[in-house]
PyMOL Python script that loads the backbone (N, CA, C, O; Angstrom):
from pymol import cmd

cmd.read_pdbstr("""\
ATOM      1  N   MET A   1       0.701  -1.196   0.115  1.00  0.00           N
ATOM      2  CA  MET A   1       0.173  -0.044  -0.132  1.00  0.00           C
ATOM      3  C   MET A   1       0.800   1.214  -0.116  1.00  0.00           C
ATOM      4  O   MET A   1       1.979   1.222   0.236  1.00  0.00           O
ATOM      5  N   HIS A   2       0.286   2.240  -0.408  1.00  0.00           N
ATOM      6  CA  HIS A   2       0.914   3.631  -0.632  1.00  0.00           C
ATOM      7  C   HIS A   2       1.400   4.042   1.210  1.00  0.00           C
ATOM      8  O   HIS A   2       0.805   3.713   2.236  1.00  0.00           O
ATOM      9  N   LYS A   3       2.515   4.754   1.069  1.00  0.00           N
ATOM     10  CA  LYS A   3       2.880   5.096   2.531  1.00  0.00           C
ATOM     11  C   LYS A   3       1.695   6.322   2.922  1.00  0.00           C
ATOM     12  O   LYS A   3       1.053   7.069   2.184  1.00  0.00           O
ATOM     13  N   LEU A   4       1.713   6.204   4.057  1.00  0.00           N
ATOM     14  CA  LEU A   4       0.781   7.476   4.809  1.00  0.00           C
ATOM     15  C   LEU A   4       1.756   8.654   5.081  1.00  0.00           C
ATOM     16  O   LEU A   4       2.923   8.699   5.470  1.00  0.00           O
ATOM     17  N   ASP A   5       0.808   9.622   4.719  1.00  0.00           N
ATOM     18  CA  ASP A   5       1.344  10.895   5.024  1.00  0.00           C
ATOM     19  C   ASP A   5       0.756  11.322   6.402  1.00  0.00           C
ATOM     20  O   ASP A   5      -0.203  10.637   6.757  1.00  0.00           O
ATOM     21  N   SER A   6       1.073  12.147   7.105  1.00  0.00           N
ATOM     22  CA  SER A   6       0.563  12.754   8.495  1.00  0.00           C
ATOM     23  C   SER A   6      -0.988  12.945   8.418  1.00  0.00           C
ATOM     24  O   SER A   6      -1.827  12.470   9.184  1.00  0.00           O
ATOM     25  N   ARG A   7      -1.179  13.713   7.368  1.00  0.00           N
ATOM     26  CA  ARG A   7      -2.745  13.984   7.190  1.00  0.00           C
ATOM     27  C   ARG A   7      -3.611  12.535   7.065  1.00  0.00           C
ATOM     28  O   ARG A   7      -4.682  12.447   7.667  1.00  0.00           O
ATOM     29  N   ARG A   8      -3.258  11.746   6.503  1.00  0.00           N
ATOM     30  CA  ARG A   8      -4.084  10.500   6.371  1.00  0.00           C
ATOM     31  C   ARG A   8      -3.725   9.663   7.433  1.00  0.00           C
ATOM     32  O   ARG A   8      -4.558   8.777   7.623  1.00  0.00           O
ATOM     33  N   ALA A   9      -2.841   9.647   8.127  1.00  0.00           N
ATOM     34  CA  ALA A   9      -2.413   9.095   9.093  1.00  0.00           C
ATOM     35  C   ALA A   9      -3.339   9.354  10.374  1.00  0.00           C
ATOM     36  O   ALA A   9      -3.837   8.528  11.138  1.00  0.00           O
ATOM     37  N   SER A  10      -3.417  10.709  10.377  1.00  0.00           N
ATOM     38  CA  SER A  10      -4.286  11.389  11.358  1.00  0.00           C
ATOM     39  C   SER A  10      -5.707  10.885  11.411  1.00  0.00           C
ATOM     40  O   SER A  10      -6.316  10.520  12.417  1.00  0.00           O
ATOM     41  N   ALA A  11      -6.230  10.931   9.897  1.00  0.00           N
ATOM     42  CA  ALA A  11      -7.626  10.472   9.543  1.00  0.00           C
ATOM     43  C   ALA A  11      -7.997   9.182  10.060  1.00  0.00           C
ATOM     44  O   ALA A  11      -9.039   8.919  10.661  1.00  0.00           O
ATOM     45  N   ILE A  12      -7.143   8.474   9.803  1.00  0.00           N
ATOM     46  CA  ILE A  12      -7.348   6.898  10.157  1.00  0.00           C
ATOM     47  C   ILE A  12      -7.569   6.805  11.747  1.00  0.00           C
ATOM     48  O   ILE A  12      -8.521   6.313  12.354  1.00  0.00           O
ATOM     49  N   LEU A  13      -6.471   7.389  12.214  1.00  0.00           N
ATOM     50  CA  LEU A  13      -6.661   7.453  13.865  1.00  0.00           C
ATOM     51  C   LEU A  13      -7.716   8.189  14.206  1.00  0.00           C
ATOM     52  O   LEU A  13      -8.253   7.570  15.125  1.00  0.00           O
ATOM     53  N   ARG A  14      -8.401   9.297  13.955  1.00  0.00           N
ATOM     54  CA  ARG A  14      -9.552   9.668  14.515  1.00  0.00           C
ATOM     55  C   ARG A  14     -10.785   8.428  13.938  1.00  0.00           C
ATOM     56  O   ARG A  14     -11.717   7.973  14.601  1.00  0.00           O
ATOM     57  N   LEU A  15     -10.532   8.201  12.957  1.00  0.00           N
ATOM     58  CA  LEU A  15     -11.578   6.767  12.581  1.00  0.00           C
ATOM     59  C   LEU A  15     -11.649   5.644  13.509  1.00  0.00           C
ATOM     60  O   LEU A  15     -12.621   4.937  13.776  1.00  0.00           O
ATOM     61  N   ARG A  16     -10.273   5.593  14.025  1.00  0.00           N
ATOM     62  CA  ARG A  16     -10.268   4.145  14.766  1.00  0.00           C
ATOM     63  C   ARG A  16     -11.153   4.589  16.330  1.00  0.00           C
ATOM     64  O   ARG A  16     -11.770   3.790  17.034  1.00  0.00           O
ATOM     65  N   SER A  17     -11.010   5.850  16.542  1.00  0.00           N
ATOM     66  CA  SER A  17     -12.002   6.207  17.809  1.00  0.00           C
ATOM     67  C   SER A  17     -13.636   6.228  17.765  1.00  0.00           C
ATOM     68  O   SER A  17     -14.381   6.416  18.727  1.00  0.00           O
ATOM     69  N   ASN A  18     -14.028   5.972  16.316  1.00  0.00           N
ATOM     70  CA  ASN A  18     -15.309   6.212  16.189  1.00  0.00           C
ATOM     71  C   ASN A  18     -15.866   4.736  16.185  1.00  0.00           C
ATOM     72  O   ASN A  18     -15.448   3.847  15.442  1.00  0.00           O
ATOM     73  N   SER A  19     -16.911   4.596  17.161  1.00  0.00           N
ATOM     74  CA  SER A  19     -17.534   3.161  17.153  1.00  0.00           C
ATOM     75  C   SER A  19     -17.907   2.241  15.841  1.00  0.00           C
ATOM     76  O   SER A  19     -17.679   1.043  15.671  1.00  0.00           O
ATOM     77  N   ASP A  20     -18.588   3.230  14.924  1.00  0.00           N
ATOM     78  CA  ASP A  20     -18.712   2.712  13.619  1.00  0.00           C
ATOM     79  C   ASP A  20     -17.491   2.060  13.072  1.00  0.00           C
ATOM     80  O   ASP A  20     -17.535   0.980  12.482  1.00  0.00           O
ATOM     81  N   PHE A  21     -16.464   2.699  13.268  1.00  0.00           N
ATOM     82  CA  PHE A  21     -15.283   1.812  12.599  1.00  0.00           C
ATOM     83  C   PHE A  21     -14.686   0.463  13.356  1.00  0.00           C
ATOM     84  O   PHE A  21     -13.834  -0.354  13.011  1.00  0.00           O
ATOM     85  N   GLN A  22     -15.346   0.566  14.303  1.00  0.00           N
ATOM     86  CA  GLN A  22     -14.986  -0.720  15.105  1.00  0.00           C
ATOM     87  C   GLN A  22     -16.019  -2.060  14.548  1.00  0.00           C
ATOM     88  O   GLN A  22     -15.712  -3.252  14.584  1.00  0.00           O
ATOM     89  N   VAL A  23     -17.214  -1.515  14.076  1.00  0.00           N
ATOM     90  CA  VAL A  23     -18.143  -2.360  13.711  1.00  0.00           C
ATOM     91  C   VAL A  23     -17.568  -2.819  12.431  1.00  0.00           C
ATOM     92  O   VAL A  23     -17.692  -3.999  12.101  1.00  0.00           O
ATOM     93  N   PHE A  24     -16.808  -1.772  11.522  1.00  0.00           N
ATOM     94  CA  PHE A  24     -16.732  -2.129  10.292  1.00  0.00           C
ATOM     95  C   PHE A  24     -15.154  -3.092  10.400  1.00  0.00           C
ATOM     96  O   PHE A  24     -14.899  -3.828   9.447  1.00  0.00           O
ATOM     97  N   GLN A  25     -14.443  -3.046  11.251  1.00  0.00           N
ATOM     98  CA  GLN A  25     -13.144  -3.911  11.645  1.00  0.00           C
ATOM     99  C   GLN A  25     -13.623  -5.103  12.029  1.00  0.00           C
ATOM    100  O   GLN A  25     -13.072  -6.114  11.594  1.00  0.00           O
ATOM    101  N   GLU A  26     -14.631  -5.198  12.829  1.00  0.00           N
ATOM    102  CA  GLU A  26     -15.415  -6.650  13.214  1.00  0.00           C
ATOM    103  C   GLU A  26     -15.716  -7.531  12.086  1.00  0.00           C
ATOM    104  O   GLU A  26     -15.574  -8.753  12.050  1.00  0.00           O
ATOM    105  N   TRP A  27     -16.267  -6.539  10.919  1.00  0.00           N
ATOM    106  CA  TRP A  27     -16.924  -7.166   9.611  1.00  0.00           C
ATOM    107  C   TRP A  27     -15.407  -7.455   8.729  1.00  0.00           C
ATOM    108  O   TRP A  27     -15.298  -8.503   8.093  1.00  0.00           O
ATOM    109  N   LEU A  28     -14.576  -6.714   8.747  1.00  0.00           N
ATOM    110  CA  LEU A  28     -13.366  -6.982   7.976  1.00  0.00           C
ATOM    111  C   LEU A  28     -12.616  -8.222   8.493  1.00  0.00           C
ATOM    112  O   LEU A  28     -11.929  -8.886   7.716  1.00  0.00           O
ATOM    113  N   GLN A  29     -12.764  -8.621  10.092  1.00  0.00           N
ATOM    114  CA  GLN A  29     -12.347  -9.790  10.621  1.00  0.00           C
ATOM    115  C   GLN A  29     -12.894 -10.869  10.430  1.00  0.00           C
ATOM    116  O   GLN A  29     -12.248 -11.917  10.397  1.00  0.00           O
ATOM    117  N   ALA A  30     -14.281 -10.808  10.257  1.00  0.00           N
ATOM    118  CA  ALA A  30     -15.081 -12.073  10.110  1.00  0.00           C
ATOM    119  C   ALA A  30     -14.976 -12.406   8.572  1.00  0.00           C
ATOM    120  O   ALA A  30     -15.135 -13.557   8.167  1.00  0.00           O
ATOM    121  N   SER A  31     -14.683 -11.274   7.678  1.00  0.00           N
ATOM    122  CA  SER A  31     -14.583 -11.624   5.998  1.00  0.00           C
ATOM    123  C   SER A  31     -13.197 -12.325   5.963  1.00  0.00           C
ATOM    124  O   SER A  31     -13.092 -13.293   5.210  1.00  0.00           O
ATOM    125  N   LEU A  32     -12.192 -11.963   6.652  1.00  0.00           N
ATOM    126  CA  LEU A  32     -10.863 -12.717   6.612  1.00  0.00           C
ATOM    127  C   LEU A  32     -10.771 -14.245   7.052  1.00  0.00           C
ATOM    128  O   LEU A  32     -10.088 -15.142   6.556  1.00  0.00           O
ATOM    129  N   ALA A  33     -11.811 -14.289   8.314  1.00  0.00           N
ATOM    130  CA  ALA A  33     -11.848 -15.624   8.845  1.00  0.00           C
ATOM    131  C   ALA A  33     -12.328 -16.363   7.729  1.00  0.00           C
ATOM    132  O   ALA A  33     -11.724 -17.379   7.383  1.00  0.00           O
ATOM    133  N   GLU A  34     -13.440 -15.937   7.064  1.00  0.00           N
ATOM    134  CA  GLU A  34     -14.196 -16.799   6.202  1.00  0.00           C
ATOM    135  C   GLU A  34     -12.917 -17.243   4.823  1.00  0.00           C
ATOM    136  O   GLU A  34     -12.658 -18.396   4.480  1.00  0.00           O
ATOM    137  N   VAL A  35     -12.430 -16.255   4.365  1.00  0.00           N
ATOM    138  CA  VAL A  35     -11.255 -16.110   3.379  1.00  0.00           C
ATOM    139  C   VAL A  35     -10.255 -17.409   3.753  1.00  0.00           C
ATOM    140  O   VAL A  35      -9.886 -18.272   2.956  1.00  0.00           O
ATOM    141  N   ASP A  36      -9.890 -17.309   5.283  1.00  0.00           N
ATOM    142  CA  ASP A  36      -8.695 -18.111   5.559  1.00  0.00           C
ATOM    143  C   ASP A  36      -9.610 -19.696   5.479  1.00  0.00           C
ATOM    144  O   ASP A  36      -9.134 -20.696   4.941  1.00  0.00           O
ATOM    145  N   ILE A  37     -10.707 -19.657   6.000  1.00  0.00           N
ATOM    146  CA  ILE A  37     -11.181 -20.995   5.992  1.00  0.00           C
ATOM    147  C   ILE A  37     -11.425 -21.505   4.049  1.00  0.00           C
ATOM    148  O   ILE A  37     -11.208 -22.595   3.519  1.00  0.00           O
ATOM    149  N   ALA A  38     -11.737 -20.713   3.675  1.00  0.00           N
ATOM    150  CA  ALA A  38     -12.029 -21.024   1.948  1.00  0.00           C
ATOM    151  C   ALA A  38     -10.506 -21.537   1.516  1.00  0.00           C
ATOM    152  O   ALA A  38     -10.388 -22.627   0.956  1.00  0.00           O
ATOM    153  N   ASN A  39      -9.521 -20.833   1.757  1.00  0.00           N
ATOM    154  CA  ASN A  39      -8.075 -20.794   1.192  1.00  0.00           C
ATOM    155  C   ASN A  39      -7.615 -22.518   1.446  1.00  0.00           C
ATOM    156  O   ASN A  39      -6.736 -23.070   0.784  1.00  0.00           O
ATOM    157  N   ARG A  40      -8.284 -23.081   2.362  1.00  0.00           N
ATOM    158  CA  ARG A  40      -7.897 -24.468   2.756  1.00  0.00           C
ATOM    159  C   ARG A  40      -8.314 -25.353   1.966  1.00  0.00           C
ATOM    160  O   ARG A  40      -7.741 -26.424   1.765  1.00  0.00           O
ATOM    161  N   ARG A  41      -9.560 -24.910   1.339  1.00  0.00           N
ATOM    162  CA  ARG A  41      -9.952 -25.973   0.119  1.00  0.00           C
ATOM    163  C   ARG A  41      -9.621 -25.597  -1.228  1.00  0.00           C
ATOM    164  O   ARG A  41      -9.912 -26.307  -2.191  1.00  0.00           O
ATOM    165  N   MET A  42      -8.969 -24.406  -1.326  1.00  0.00           N
ATOM    166  CA  MET A  42      -8.699 -23.983  -3.042  1.00  0.00           C
ATOM    167  C   MET A  42      -7.291 -24.425  -3.177  1.00  0.00           C
ATOM    168  O   MET A  42      -6.478 -24.604  -2.270  1.00  0.00           O
ATOM    169  N   ASP A  43      -7.091 -24.611  -4.786  1.00  0.00           N
ATOM    170  CA  ASP A  43      -5.765 -24.544  -5.269  1.00  0.00           C
ATOM    171  C   ASP A  43      -5.560 -23.838  -6.485  1.00  0.00           C
ATOM    172  O   ASP A  43      -6.538 -23.388  -7.083  1.00  0.00           O
ATOM    173  N   GLY A  44      -4.573 -23.709  -6.861  1.00  0.00           N
ATOM    174  CA  GLY A  44      -4.475 -22.932  -8.283  1.00  0.00           C
ATOM    175  C   GLY A  44      -4.669 -21.618  -8.213  1.00  0.00           C
ATOM    176  O   GLY A  44      -4.472 -21.040  -7.145  1.00  0.00           O
ATOM    177  N   SER A  45      -5.148 -20.832  -9.510  1.00  0.00           N
ATOM    178  CA  SER A  45      -5.335 -19.508  -9.574  1.00  0.00           C
ATOM    179  C   SER A  45      -6.541 -19.186  -8.424  1.00  0.00           C
ATOM    180  O   SER A  45      -6.480 -18.114  -7.822  1.00  0.00           O
ATOM    181  N   ALA A  46      -7.359 -19.897  -8.209  1.00  0.00           N
ATOM    182  CA  ALA A  46      -8.447 -19.532  -7.195  1.00  0.00           C
ATOM    183  C   ALA A  46      -7.772 -19.259  -5.972  1.00  0.00           C
ATOM    184  O   ALA A  46      -8.113 -18.209  -5.428  1.00  0.00           O
ATOM    185  N   LEU A  47      -6.930 -19.914  -5.422  1.00  0.00           N
ATOM    186  CA  LEU A  47      -6.052 -19.935  -4.442  1.00  0.00           C
ATOM    187  C   LEU A  47      -5.181 -18.632  -4.283  1.00  0.00           C
ATOM    188  O   LEU A  47      -5.197 -17.994  -3.231  1.00  0.00           O
ATOM    189  N   ASN A  48      -4.400 -18.253  -5.399  1.00  0.00           N
ATOM    190  CA  ASN A  48      -3.751 -17.081  -5.490  1.00  0.00           C
ATOM    191  C   ASN A  48      -4.955 -15.818  -5.237  1.00  0.00           C
ATOM    192  O   ASN A  48      -4.847 -15.000  -4.323  1.00  0.00           O
ATOM    193  N   ARG A  49      -6.001 -15.832  -6.134  1.00  0.00           N
ATOM    194  CA  ARG A  49      -6.718 -14.667  -5.973  1.00  0.00           C
ATOM    195  C   ARG A  49      -7.182 -14.610  -4.368  1.00  0.00           C
ATOM    196  O   ARG A  49      -7.268 -13.513  -3.815  1.00  0.00           O
ATOM    197  N   SER A  50      -7.436 -15.678  -3.747  1.00  0.00           N
ATOM    198  CA  SER A  50      -8.168 -15.631  -2.429  1.00  0.00           C
ATOM    199  C   SER A  50      -6.900 -15.359  -1.239  1.00  0.00           C
ATOM    200  O   SER A  50      -7.033 -14.925  -0.094  1.00  0.00           O
ATOM    201  N   GLN A  51      -5.990 -15.664  -1.758  1.00  0.00           N
ATOM    202  CA  GLN A  51      -4.803 -15.209  -0.891  1.00  0.00           C
ATOM    203  C   GLN A  51      -4.358 -13.677  -0.973  1.00  0.00           C
ATOM    204  O   GLN A  51      -3.921 -13.047  -0.010  1.00  0.00           O
ATOM    205  N   GLY A  52      -4.521 -13.206  -2.167  1.00  0.00           N
ATOM    206  CA  GLY A  52      -4.552 -11.506  -2.285  1.00  0.00           C
ATOM    207  C   GLY A  52      -5.504 -10.818  -1.444  1.00  0.00           C
ATOM    208  O   GLY A  52      -5.270  -9.858  -0.711  1.00  0.00           O
ATOM    209  N   LYS A  53      -6.592 -11.406  -1.628  1.00  0.00           N
ATOM    210  CA  LYS A  53      -7.957 -11.048  -0.725  1.00  0.00           C
ATOM    211  C   LYS A  53      -7.517 -10.864   0.625  1.00  0.00           C
ATOM    212  O   LYS A  53      -7.576  -9.838   1.301  1.00  0.00           O
ATOM    213  N   ALA A  54      -7.011 -12.140   0.968  1.00  0.00           N
ATOM    214  CA  ALA A  54      -6.743 -12.154   2.502  1.00  0.00           C
ATOM    215  C   ALA A  54      -5.804 -11.080   2.986  1.00  0.00           C
ATOM    216  O   ALA A  54      -5.930 -10.472   4.049  1.00  0.00           O
ATOM    217  N   LEU A  55      -4.640 -10.871   1.900  1.00  0.00           N
ATOM    218  CA  LEU A  55      -3.534 -10.025   2.548  1.00  0.00           C
ATOM    219  C   LEU A  55      -4.067  -8.707   2.318  1.00  0.00           C
ATOM    220  O   LEU A  55      -3.624  -7.849   3.082  1.00  0.00           O
ATOM    221  N   ALA A  56      -4.981  -8.295   1.383  1.00  0.00           N
ATOM    222  CA  ALA A  56      -5.592  -6.769   1.349  1.00  0.00           C
ATOM    223  C   ALA A  56      -6.386  -6.387   2.692  1.00  0.00           C
ATOM    224  O   ALA A  56      -6.383  -5.295   3.260  1.00  0.00           O
ATOM    225  N   LEU A  57      -7.156  -7.709   3.103  1.00  0.00           N
ATOM    226  CA  LEU A  57      -8.061  -7.310   4.361  1.00  0.00           C
ATOM    227  C   LEU A  57      -6.881  -7.324   5.425  1.00  0.00           C
ATOM    228  O   LEU A  57      -7.044  -6.394   6.213  1.00  0.00           O
ATOM    229  N   GLU A  58      -5.875  -7.989   5.675  1.00  0.00           N
ATOM    230  CA  GLU A  58      -5.114  -7.669   6.593  1.00  0.00           C
ATOM    231  C   GLU A  58      -4.622  -6.358   6.802  1.00  0.00           C
ATOM    232  O   GLU A  58      -4.761  -5.717   7.844  1.00  0.00           O
ATOM    233  N   GLU A  59      -3.891  -5.884   5.509  1.00  0.00           N
ATOM    234  CA  GLU A  59      -3.519  -4.358   5.362  1.00  0.00           C
ATOM    235  C   GLU A  59      -4.674  -3.640   5.911  1.00  0.00           C
ATOM    236  O   GLU A  59      -4.513  -3.053   6.981  1.00  0.00           O
ATOM    237  N   ILE A  60      -5.759  -3.605   5.359  1.00  0.00           N
ATOM    238  CA  ILE A  60      -7.028  -2.772   5.900  1.00  0.00           C
ATOM    239  C   ILE A  60      -6.812  -2.589   7.337  1.00  0.00           C
ATOM    240  O   ILE A  60      -6.514  -1.483   7.787  1.00  0.00           O
ATOM    241  N   LEU A  61      -6.962  -3.718   8.143  1.00  0.00           N
ATOM    242  CA  LEU A  61      -7.094  -4.192   9.405  1.00  0.00           C
ATOM    243  C   LEU A  61      -5.768  -3.575  10.329  1.00  0.00           C
ATOM    244  O   LEU A  61      -5.742  -3.185  11.496  1.00  0.00           O
ATOM    245  N   LYS A  62      -4.825  -3.650   9.425  1.00  0.00           N
ATOM    246  CA  LYS A  62      -3.372  -2.976  10.186  1.00  0.00           C
ATOM    247  C   LYS A  62      -3.380  -1.474  10.223  1.00  0.00           C
ATOM    248  O   LYS A  62      -2.627  -0.826  10.951  1.00  0.00           O
ATOM    249  N   ALA A  63      -4.253  -0.956   9.416  1.00  0.00           N
ATOM    250  CA  ALA A  63      -4.167   0.438   8.867  1.00  0.00           C
ATOM    251  C   ALA A  63      -4.149   1.526  10.246  1.00  0.00           C
ATOM    252  O   ALA A  63      -3.498   2.564  10.129  1.00  0.00           O
ATOM    253  N   PRO A  64      -4.832   1.264  11.448  1.00  0.00           N
ATOM    254  CA  PRO A  64      -4.735   2.055  12.161  1.00  0.00           C
ATOM    255  C   PRO A  64      -3.578   2.126  12.988  1.00  0.00           C
ATOM    256  O   PRO A  64      -3.425   3.148  13.658  1.00  0.00           O
ATOM    257  N   GLU A  65      -2.522   0.974  13.070  1.00  0.00           N
ATOM    258  CA  GLU A  65      -1.425   0.703  13.739  1.00  0.00           C
ATOM    259  C   GLU A  65      -0.287   1.181  12.638  1.00  0.00           C
ATOM    260  O   GLU A  65       0.850   1.550  12.934  1.00  0.00           O
ATOM    261  N   THR A  66      -0.741   1.112  11.536  1.00  0.00           N
ATOM    262  CA  THR A  66       0.369   1.683  10.522  1.00  0.00           C
ATOM    263  C   THR A  66       0.390   3.210  10.647  1.00  0.00           C
ATOM    264  O   THR A  66       1.420   3.874  10.528  1.00  0.00           O
ATOM    265  N   ALA A  67      -0.845   3.727  10.900  1.00  0.00           N
ATOM    266  CA  ALA A  67      -1.160   5.132  10.779  1.00  0.00           C
ATOM    267  C   ALA A  67      -0.254   5.515  11.724  1.00  0.00           C
ATOM    268  O   ALA A  67       0.733   6.159  11.369  1.00  0.00           O
ATOM    269  N   GLU A  68      -0.467   5.154  13.164  1.00  0.00           N
ATOM    270  CA  GLU A  68       0.362   5.294  14.576  1.00  0.00           C
ATOM    271  C   GLU A  68       1.621   5.455  14.052  1.00  0.00           C
ATOM    272  O   GLU A  68       2.170   6.550  13.931  1.00  0.00           O
ATOM    273  N   GLN A  69       2.125   4.331  13.719  1.00  0.00           N
ATOM    274  CA  GLN A  69       3.816   4.134  13.427  1.00  0.00           C
ATOM    275  C   GLN A  69       4.266   5.443  12.522  1.00  0.00           C
ATOM    276  O   GLN A  69       5.258   6.145  12.715  1.00  0.00           O
ATOM    277  N   ALA A  70       3.387   5.568  11.602  1.00  0.00           N
ATOM    278  CA  ALA A  70       3.868   6.677  10.581  1.00  0.00           C
ATOM    279  C   ALA A  70       3.614   8.195  11.229  1.00  0.00           C
ATOM    280  O   ALA A  70       4.364   9.047  10.754  1.00  0.00           O
ATOM    281  N   LEU A  71       2.988   8.506  11.900  1.00  0.00           N
ATOM    282  CA  LEU A  71       2.727   9.687  12.846  1.00  0.00           C
ATOM    283  C   LEU A  71       3.929   9.641  13.904  1.00  0.00           C
ATOM    284  O   LEU A  71       4.397  10.722  14.262  1.00  0.00           O
ATOM    285  N   THR A  72       4.440   8.489  14.409  1.00  0.00           N
ATOM    286  CA  THR A  72       5.468   8.543  15.493  1.00  0.00           C
ATOM    287  C   THR A  72       6.931   8.992  14.448  1.00  0.00           C
ATOM    288  O   THR A  72       7.714   9.892  14.753  1.00  0.00           O
ATOM    289  N   ARG A  73       7.013   8.351  13.520  1.00  0.00           N
ATOM    290  CA  ARG A  73       8.042   8.415  12.728  1.00  0.00           C
ATOM    291  C   ARG A  73       8.192  10.031  12.136  1.00  0.00           C
ATOM    292  O   ARG A  73       9.196  10.741  12.087  1.00  0.00           O
ATOM    293  N   ALA A  74       6.932  10.280  11.754  1.00  0.00           N
ATOM    294  CA  ALA A  74       6.710  12.143  11.236  1.00  0.00           C
ATOM    295  C   ALA A  74       7.425  13.033  12.283  1.00  0.00           C
ATOM    296  O   ALA A  74       8.404  13.757  12.100  1.00  0.00           O
ATOM    297  N   ASN A  75       6.715  12.820  13.434  1.00  0.00           N
ATOM    298  CA  ASN A  75       7.011  13.622  14.904  1.00  0.00           C
ATOM    299  C   ASN A  75       8.504  13.490  15.235  1.00  0.00           C
ATOM    300  O   ASN A  75       9.095  14.391  15.829  1.00  0.00           O
ATOM    301  N   ALA A  76       9.096  12.379  14.852  1.00  0.00           N
ATOM    302  CA  ALA A  76      10.678  12.259  15.179  1.00  0.00           C
ATOM    303  C   ALA A  76      11.798  13.078  14.783  1.00  0.00           C
ATOM    304  O   ALA A  76      12.898  13.337  15.271  1.00  0.00           O
ATOM    305  N   ARG A  77      11.114  13.428  13.656  1.00  0.00           N
ATOM    306  CA  ARG A  77      11.932  14.126  12.372  1.00  0.00           C
ATOM    307  C   ARG A  77      11.830  15.521  12.893  1.00  0.00           C
ATOM    308  O   ARG A  77      12.316  16.455  12.255  1.00  0.00           O
TER     309      ARG A  77
END
""", "prot")
cmd.dss("prot")
cmd.show_as("cartoon", "prot")
cmd.util.cbc("prot")
cmd.orient("prot")
């Protein structure tokens, strides 16, 4: 994913404190769990696409943590 600048990182951290964002994260986690289960039954190109989906979901779920790290680095400069 594209690196986060301070503006975007701050926006993600503000979203994290919103209760609706927590519901969104729960939905993403449930979706990732479904993909992980499906990956056990797949092979070939279907598995590759599904693994890509899982990786994308993981990156979105890690966005608040990534944003926090980006802001810490930006503030240290």
